C-alpha positions in Angstrom: 5.9 17.4 19.1 4.5 15.0 21.6 5.7 11.6 21.1 2.7 8.3 21.0 2.5 6.0 23.6 3.3 2.3 21.5 2.1 0.6 25.1 -1.2 2.6 25.3 -2.0 2.6 21.8 -1.8 -1.7 22.3 -4.3 -1.6 24.5 -6.5 -1.2 21.7 -5.7 -4.0 19.7 -7.5 -7.3 21.2 -4.6 -9.4 19.5 -2.0 -8.1 21.4 -3.7 -10.1 24.6 -2.7 -13.5 23.3 0.6 -15.4 23.2 2.0 -16.7 20.4 3.5 -20.5 21.1 3.5 -19.3 24.7 5.3 -15.5 23.9 4.4 -12.4 23.7 3.4 -11.8 20.2 6.2 -9.2 18.5 4.2 -8.7 14.8 6.3 -7.0 12.6 4.6 -8.1 9.3 2.9 -4.8 8.8 4.0 -4.3 5.1 1.7 -7.1 4.2 -1.0 -6.3 6.6 -1.8 -4.4 10.0 -3.9 -5.2 12.8 -6.8 -4.0 14.0 -7.8 -2.1 17.0 -10.9 -2.0 18.7 -12.4 1.0 17.3 -12.7 -0.1 13.5 -13.6 -4.0 14.7 -16.4 -2.3 17.1 -17.5 0.3 13.6 -17.9 -2.7 11.9 -20.0 -4.4 13.9 -22.2 -1.4 14.7 -22.8 -1.2 11.4 -23.7 -5.1 10.9 -25.8 -5.2 14.3 -28.0 -1.8 13.4 -27.4 -0.4 10.0 -26.8 -2.9 7.1 -28.6 -2.7 4.3 -27.8 -2.5 0.1 -27.2 0.9 -0.9 -28.2 3.3 -3.3 -31.0 1.0 -4.3 -34.2 0.3 -1.9 -36.2 3.4 0.2 -36.3 1.7 3.1 -34.5 2.6 6.5 -31.1 -0.1 6.6 -30.9 0.9 2.4 -30.8 4.4 3.4 -28.6 3.9 6.4 -25.9 1.9 4.5 -26.1 4.5 1.8 -25.0 7.5 4.6 -22.5 5.1 6.0 -20.7 4.4 2.3 -20.8 8.0 1.6 -19.3 9.1 4.8 -16.7 6.7 4.1 -15.8 8.5 0.7 -15.4 12.1 3.0 -13.5 10.6 5.2 -10.6 9.3 2.3 -11.1 12.4 0.9 -9.9 14.5 3.4 -7.1 11.7 4.4 -5.6 12.4 1.0 -6.6 15.6 0.6 -8.5 15.2 -2.9 -10.8 17.8 -4.0 -14.5 15.7 -4.4 -15.6 12.2 -3.5 -16.4 11.8 -7.3 -12.6 11.4 -7.3 -12.7 8.4 -4.7 -13.2 5.0 -5.9 -13.4 1.8 -3.7 -12.3 -1.1 -4.5 -11.7 -4.4 -3.2 -7.5 -3.4 -3.1 -4.6 -1.4 -4.6 -3.6 -4.7 -6.8 -7.5 -4.1 -8.6 -7.0 -0.7 -8.4 -3.9 -0.8 -10.8 -5.9 -3.2 -13.0 -8.6 -0.8 -13.1 -6.9 1.8 -14.1 -4.7 -0.2 -17.2 -8.0 -1.5 -18.2 -9.8 1.8 -18.5 -7.5 4.4 -18.9 -4.4 2.2 -20.4 -6.6 0.6 -23.3 -8.1 3.9 -24.6 -4.9 6.6 -24.5 -2.0 4.3 -24.7 -1.4 3.3 -28.4 1.3 1.3 -30.6 5.0 2.7 -29.7 3.8 4.3 -26.7 6.0 3.9 -23.9 5.1 2.7 -20.3 8.0 3.2 -17.5 7.7 1.7 -14.2 10.6 1.5 -11.8 12.2 -2.4 -11.4 11.6 -2.3 -7.4 7.8 -2.3 -8.3 5.5 -4.8 -6.9 3.8 -7.5 -8.9 0.6 -5.8 -8.9 2.2 -2.8 -10.6 4.2 -4.6 -12.9 1.7 -7.5 -14.4 -1.1 -5.0 -15.8 1.6 -3.0 -17.4 2.9 -6.0 -19.0 -0.3 -7.2 -20.5 -1.3 -3.7 -21.8 2.0 -3.2 -23.6 1.4 -6.9 -25.6 -2.1 -5.8 -25.7 -1.2 -2.5 -27.1 1.9 -3.3 -28.7 3.7 -0.5 -26.3 6.8 -0.2 -25.0 7.7 -1.4 -21.1 10.8 0.5 -19.7 12.2 0.1 -16.4 14.3 3.1 -13.8 16.4 1.2 -12.0 18.4 1.7 -9.1 21.6 2.8 -7.7 23.5 1.1 -4.9 21.7 2.2 -1.9 18.1 1.6 -3.6 17.2 4.7 -4.8 16.5 6.1 -8.5 18.9 8.4 -9.4 17.6 11.6 -10.9 19.3 11.0 -14.1 17.6 7.4 -14.4 14.2 9.8 -14.4 15.6 12.3 -16.7 17.2 9.8 -19.2 13.7 7.4 -19.6 11.1 9.9 -19.3 11.1 11.2 -23.0 8.7 12.3 -25.6 7.3 8.7 -26.0 6.5 8.4 -22.5 2.8 7.9 -22.1 2.5 6.7 -18.9 4.9 6.1 -15.8 3.7 3.7 -12.8 5.6 4.0 -9.7 5.6 2.8 -5.9 5.6 6.1 -3.6 7.6 3.6 -0.9 9.1 0.1 -2.0 7.9 -2.5 -0.1 11.6 -4.4 0.2 13.7 -1.7 0.3 11.8 0.7 2.3 12.9 3.6 -0.4 10.9 6.7 -0.5 10.7 7.5 -4.2 11.2 11.2 -5.5 7.4 10.8 -7.0 7.5 14.4 -6.9 10.3 14.9 -9.3 9.1 12.0 -11.3 5.7 13.6 -12.1 6.8 16.8 -12.6 9.4 15.2 -15.1 6.4 13.2 -16.8 3.9 16.1 -17.2 6.4 18.4 -19.0 6.1 15.6 -21.5 2.6 15.4 -21.2 2.6 11.5 -19.2 0.0 10.3 -17.0 1.7 9.2 -13.6 -0.1 6.1 -11.3 1.2 6.3 -7.6 1.2 3.0 -5.6 0.9 4.2 -2.1 0.3 0.9 -0.5 3.3 1.4 1.5 3.0 5.4 2.0 -0.6 6.1 2.9 -0.8 4.8 6.1 2.2 5.8 7.4 2.6 9.6 6.4 0.4 12.4 5.4 -0.2 12.3 1.3 -1.7 15.3 0.0 -2.8 14.1 -3.5 -3.0 17.7 -4.9 0.4 18.9 -3.9 2.1 15.9 -5.1 0.1 16.3 -8.2 -0.1 12.4 -8.9 -2.7 11.6 -11.7 -4.1 8.4 -10.0 -2.7 7.2 -6.2 -3.5 4.3 -4.8 -3.7 2.1 -2.1 -5.4 -0.5 0.8 -7.2 -0.4 3.5 -5.7 -3.4 5.6 -2.3 -2.3 5.3 -3.7 1.2 7.7 -5.9 -0.7 10.4 -8.7 -1.7 8.1 -10.9 -4.6 6.8 -9.3 -6.6 3.9 -11.1 -5.8 0.8 -11.6 -2.5 0.7 -9.3 -0.3 -1.1 -9.0 3.2 -2.6 -8.8 4.4 -6.2 -7.7 8.0 -6.3 -7.9 9.9 -9.9 -7.8 13.2 -11.0 -11.7 14.0 -12.4 -10.7 15.1 -15.9 -9.4 12.1 -16.3 -11.4 9.4 -14.6 -14.5 11.6 -16.8 -12.9 9.8 -20.1 -12.1 6.5 -18.6 -14.8 3.6 -20.1 -15.5 1.2 -16.9 -13.8 -1.2 -15.8 -16.9 -4.1 -15.2 -20.3 -3.3 -16.0 -23.5 -4.5 -13.8 -25.5 -3.3 -10.8 -25.3 0.3 -9.6 -23.1 2.0 -12.4 -25.8 2.3 -14.9 -27.9 4.9 -16.1 -30.5 3.8 -18.5 -30.3 0.2 -20.1 -32.0 -0.7 -23.6 -31.4 -4.2 -25.3 -28.9 -3.2 -27.2 -26.7 -0.7 -25.8 -27.0 1.0 -22.2 -25.7 4.9 -20.7 -23.6 4.6 -17.3 -24.3 6.6 -14.1 -22.1 9.8 -13.3 -18.8 9.4 -11.0 -17.7 7.7 -9.1 -21.0 5.0 -9.6 -19.4 4.4 -13.4 -16.5 3.0 -12.0 -18.2 0.9 -9.0 -19.8 -1.7 -10.7 -22.0 -4.8 -8.3 -23.0 -4.1 -4.7 -20.3 -2.2 -2.9 -18.5 -3.7 0.1 -20.3 -1.1 3.0 -18.9 -2.6 5.3 -15.0 -2.5 4.6 -16.0 0.7 4.3 -17.3 1.5 7.4 -14.0 0.0 8.5 -11.7 2.0 6.2 -13.2 5.2 7.5 -12.8 4.2 10.9 -9.3 3.4 10.9 -8.8 6.4 9.2 -10.5 8.5 12.0 -8.2 6.7 14.4 -5.1 7.4 12.6 -5.7 11.1 11.8 -6.5 11.1 16.1 -2.9 10.0 16.7 -1.6 12.1 13.9 0.3 10.5 10.4 3.0 12.5 11.9 4.0 11.5 15.0 3.2 7.7 13.7 5.8 8.9 11.0 8.4 10.1 13.4 7.8 7.2 16.1 8.6 4.5 12.8 11.2 6.6 12.1 12.9 6.5 15.6 12.3 2.4 15.3 14.0 1.6 12.4 17.0 3.8 13.5 17.1 1.7 16.3 16.8 -1.4 15.0 19.5 -0.5 12.0 22.0 0.6 15.1 21.1 -3.4 16.8 21.1 -5.3 13.2 24.3 -3.5 11.7 26.1 -4.6 15.1 25.7 -7.9 14.1 28.1 -9.7 11.3 26.2 -11.5 10.3 23.2 -9.6 9.1 23.2 -7.6 6.0 20.9 -5.1 5.1 19.1 -5.0 1.6 18.4 -1.4 0.5 19.1 2.0 2.6 21.3 2.2 5.8 20.4 5.1 6.5 16.7 7.0 7.5 17.4 9.7 4.6 14.2 9.1 2.0 13.2 5.7 3.7 10.3 4.5 5.4 9.6 1.8 8.2 10.8 -1.7 7.1 14.3 -3.0 6.3 15.2 -6.8 4.3 18.0 -8.6 5.5 19.9 -12.0 5.4 21.6 -13.9 7.4 24.7 -15.6 6.7 24.7 -19.4 5.4 20.5 -19.0 6.6 17.8 -19.1 4.1 14.8 -16.4 4.8 11.8 -18.9 5.1 14.0 -20.9 8.1 14.7 -17.1 9.2 10.9 -16.5 9.5 10.0 -20.1 10.8 12.1 -20.0 13.5 11.5 -16.6 14.8 7.6 -17.6 14.9 8.6 -20.1 17.3 9.8 -17.0 19.7 6.8 -15.1 18.7 7.9 -12.8 16.2 6.0 -12.3 12.9 8.3 -11.4 10.3 8.2 -12.1 6.6 10.0 -13.8 4.1 10.4 -14.4 0.4 10.7 -12.4 -2.7 7.7 -10.1 -1.9 6.1 -10.1 -4.8 9.4 -8.5 -6.0 10.8 -11.3 -8.5 12.1 -8.7 -11.4 13.8 -7.0 -8.3 15.2 -9.8 -6.8 17.0 -10.9 -10.1 18.5 -7.0 -10.1 19.7 -7.5 -6.6 21.2 -11.5 -7.4 19.1 -12.4 -4.4 16.3 -15.2 -4.5 14.6 -13.9 -1.8 15.4 -11.7 1.8 13.4 -12.0 5.2 11.6 -8.3 6.2 10.8 -6.6 9.4 8.1 -3.6 9.2 6.6 -1.1 11.3 3.6 0.5 12.8 2.0 2.9 15.2 2.1 0.1 18.0 5.5 -1.6 17.5 8.5 -0.6 20.3 11.4 -0.9 21.0 10.8 -4.1 23.4 9.3 -5.6 19.9 12.9 -4.7 18.3 15.2 -6.1 21.0 12.7 -9.3 21.0 13.4 -9.9 17.6 17.3 -9.1 18.0 17.3 -12.0 20.9 15.7 -14.4 18.2 17.7 -13.8 15.2 20.6 -14.8 18.2 18.9 -18.1 18.6 18.2 -18.1 14.6 22.3 -18.8 14.9 22.1 -21.1 17.6 19.8 -23.4 15.7 21.9 -23.7 12.2 25.1 -23.9 14.9 26.7 -21.1 14.9 26.7 -19.9 18.3 24.7 -16.4 18.8 
C-alpha cells in the first residue's frame, strides 16, 4: 500500500501557511476539531456564490440547486458509511445533537420503568447526560461498563452487564481520552441477543477508519463534520430505517410536516420528519467535500499513517521518565491520540507553554469527568493526529515538552 505524504497534503490546508508565535504551526488537537483543506473551503464558497437558496421550499432555480446540493450530500454520506438508503441519514448540528435526538425520540418512546441503559465509563458527557435525564424521567436504571488497567472494556464486563433488562447500550467507538477502540461488534452481538438497541458514538472513529454500519450492525451511528475536515454545525445521525420510522420527531416546525390543521398535524416521511427547520445546506456541502477528500486519499492509508505516527510518538514519550501515558501503550485496538501527564506540572500549564512554541494540544478533563474520577485524575494533556501530521510535528512537540520542564526548573 502506497503511503500518504503529509507534507504534500499540508499544502492543501491554508492554515499551515501561517506561523504561531513566530514558529511553524504544529496542530495536534484533531480530536477536538480538524482543519479544512482548500477543497472544502472552496466548495462551501462556491455554493454561497452561485447556488445559495432555501431547499425543499421553492420552485426557483436557486432553491432547486440548494435542494440538489443537500440531497447529493446525503448520498455521499450514505456511501461513506455504507448505509442502505439516504432515508437512514439524518443531518443534525453535531454528534451531541444526534445523541440527544435518539434519547428524546427513541428513548422516551421505548425505555420504561425498570429498564436498563448501559454505557461505558469512558463516555463523553454528550453520551452520558441525555441518558441520565432519560433514566430519571422514565425511572430506568443507568449502568456502566468499567475498564481494565489497559483502558479497555473486558469481555466479562460486556457479558455480565448486558442482561434481559438491558434495553439500550450507547458506547463510543473510540475513546476521546484513551484512544481505545472499543469492541463495538462484540457489544452489539451481545446486546442484540437480548433485544437491546445499540448506539455507537463514532465522533472519534469515522474520520480515521473505514466504517460500514451494515457490517457493524449498529442500530444508530453518530458523528460530526468538524472532526473530519468539514465545517462546524453539521453532524450525522444514521439509524436503521425500521427504527427511525417508529420514532416521534424531536423538533417540530417547517419542512418536517405533511399536513397541518388547527388541532393536529401529520409528518413527512424519512428523513425529513426528523429534520425540522431550514437545513444547513452550506454545512452539507462542506461535509460532502470533506468526505470526498478523505475517500480520494483513502481511509485505509490515513489509518495506517496515524498508526505509524502514534507508535513513533509513544516510543519518544515513553523514553522520557517524567511522562505518564494514560491508556494503552501499544497499538492493539487503539487510535491516533495519546493522553498523558508530566510529573509535577498541571496539564493546563503544559498546553499553555507548548502553545508558545507553536504546538497546539488539548488539556483538561476532555468532557469525561466520570472517567477522570475512575482513573483518579483531575485532567490530562492530549495530542491527537490526522492525515497532515508528520514525525517532525512529533519531534517539535517533544522538544516543546522538554522546554516545559525547563520552565519549571526541572532541567530538560
